[in-house]
C-alpha positions in Angstrom: 7.7 8.8 -5.8 10.1 9.0 -2.9 8.6 8.9 0.6 10.4 9.3 3.8 10.7 6.9 6.7 7.9 8.6 8.7 5.8 8.2 5.8 6.6 4.5 5.1 6.0 3.7 8.7 2.7 5.4 8.8 1.8 3.4 5.7 2.9 0.0 7.2 1.1 0.8 10.6 -2.2 1.7 8.8 -1.9 -1.5 6.6 -1.4 -3.6 9.7 -4.4 -2.0 11.6 -6.5 -2.4 8.6 -5.6 -6.2 8.1 -6.1 -6.8 12.0 -9.5 -5.3 11.9 -10.6 -7.3 8.9 -9.1 -10.5 10.7 -11.0 -9.6 13.7 -14.3 -10.0 11.8 -13.7 -13.6 11.0 -11.8 -14.8 14.1 -10.6 -14.2 17.8 -7.6 -12.1 18.3 -5.6 -15.2 19.7 -6.5 -17.2 16.7 -4.5 -14.7 14.5 -0.9 -15.3 13.9 1.6 -12.7 13.2 2.7 -14.3 10.1 -1.2 -14.3 8.9 -1.5 -10.7 9.9 1.6 -9.4 8.1 0.6 -11.5 5.0 -2.7 -9.9 4.9 -1.3 -6.4 5.5 1.5 -7.2 2.7 4.2 -6.3 5.1 7.2 -7.9 6.4 7.1 -9.7 10.0 9.9 -7.4 11.0 7.5 -4.2 10.3 5.2 -5.8 12.7 7.9 -6.3 15.6 9.4 -2.8 14.9 6.2 -1.1 15.8 4.3 -3.4 18.2 5.0 -6.1 20.8 1.5 -7.4 20.7 -1.6 -7.5 18.4 -3.6 -5.7 21.1 -1.0 -2.8 20.9 -2.2 -2.2 17.4 -5.8 -1.7 18.6 -4.8 0.5 21.7 -2.8 2.7 19.5 -5.7 3.1 17.0 -8.0 3.8 19.8 -5.6 6.4 21.3 -5.3 7.9 17.7 -8.9 8.2 17.2 -9.7 9.9 20.7 -6.8 12.3 19.8 -8.4 13.2 16.4 -11.6 13.8 18.1 -10.0 16.0 20.7 -8.4 18.0 18.0 -11.7 18.4 16.2 -13.6 19.3 19.1 -10.9 21.8 20.4 -10.7 23.4 17.0 -14.5 23.9 16.6 -15.5 27.5 17.6 -18.8 26.2 18.6 -17.5 23.7 21.0 -18.9 24.2 24.7 -19.4 22.1 27.6 -23.0 21.4 26.3 -21.5 20.0 23.0 -18.9 17.8 24.4 -21.0 14.7 24.9 -23.0 14.8 21.6 -19.7 15.4 19.9 -17.9 12.5 21.4 -20.8 10.0 21.0 -21.2 11.3 17.2 -17.4 10.8 16.7 -17.9 7.1 18.1 -20.7 6.7 15.6 -18.6 7.8 12.7 -16.0 5.2 13.6 -18.8 2.6 14.4 -16.9 -0.2 12.6 -13.8 0.1 14.7 -15.5 0.3 18.0 -17.9 -2.4 17.2 -15.2 -4.8 16.0 -13.5 -4.3 19.2 -16.7 -4.9 21.2 -17.5 -8.0 19.4 -14.2 -9.3 19.6 -14.5 -8.9 23.5 -11.8 -6.1 23.7 -14.0 -3.2 24.9 -11.7 -2.8 27.7 -9.4 -1.0 25.1 -12.0 1.7 24.8 -12.5 1.8 28.6 -8.6 2.3 29.0 -8.6 5.0 26.3 -11.3 6.9 27.9 -9.7 6.6 31.3 -6.1 7.7 30.0 -8.0 10.7 28.3 -9.7 11.9 31.4 -6.4 11.7 33.0 -7.1 10.2 36.5 -3.7 10.1 38.4 -2.6 8.9 41.9 -1.5 12.5 42.6 -4.8 14.2 42.2 -7.1 14.9 45.1 -9.6 12.2 46.0 -12.7 14.0 45.1 -11.1 15.1 41.7 -10.2 11.4 41.1 -13.7 10.2 41.9 -15.5 12.6 39.7 -13.5 12.1 36.8 -13.8 8.3 37.5 -17.6 8.7 37.6 -17.6 10.3 34.2 -15.1 8.0 32.6 -17.1 4.9 33.6 -20.3 6.6 32.9 -19.4 7.5 29.3 -18.0 4.0 28.8 -21.2 2.3 30.2 -23.4 4.4 27.9 -21.1 3.7 25.1 -21.2 -0.1 25.5 -25.0 -0.1 26.1 -25.4 2.1 22.9 -23.3 -0.2 20.9 -25.2 -3.4 22.1 -28.4 -1.6 20.8 -26.9 -0.9 17.3 -26.0 2.9 17.9 -29.5 4.0 16.8 -29.4 7.6 18.6 -27.3 10.5 17.6 -25.0 12.4 20.0 -27.6 15.1 20.4 -30.5 12.4 21.2 -28.3 10.8 23.8 -27.5 14.1 25.3 -31.1 15.0 25.6 -31.8 11.6 27.2 -29.1 12.2 29.7 -30.4 15.7 30.4 -34.0 14.3 30.7 -32.6 11.7 33.2 -31.5 14.4 35.7 -34.8 16.2 35.8 
């Protein structure tokens, strides 16, 4: 079976990501060597350095990939509305609980925070009030997500949305 370079690179990146997530279940990121990571991923060290500068870059890329995946799903759903955004997002986080809880337990939840902030697109050029509003939502979502993860993610996205709505009454 012939695969092109893009397919090979996608495969390599997936293997490296999966290997790192497995290793993070056992040890801290600074205790994981590139050699150990590439051996577990069954790829060459050069494959790591061709794609990443740091191990954290792997997790950032995966976090970005996941939020983009959610965005595409949300935008392509004809039933999407402002009222379904919050439940949809939290249900997506729950579907990918393994990844997000590994980040949390590895002390790397700032990657989640940075992804949320990049997704909400707070820029220096925007008006102050818009930046403040977006910042409020970005950090609010992050805060809810972290507390929800600490508690084992027991509620569904809809249940969290109802709690949010009740909080504002």
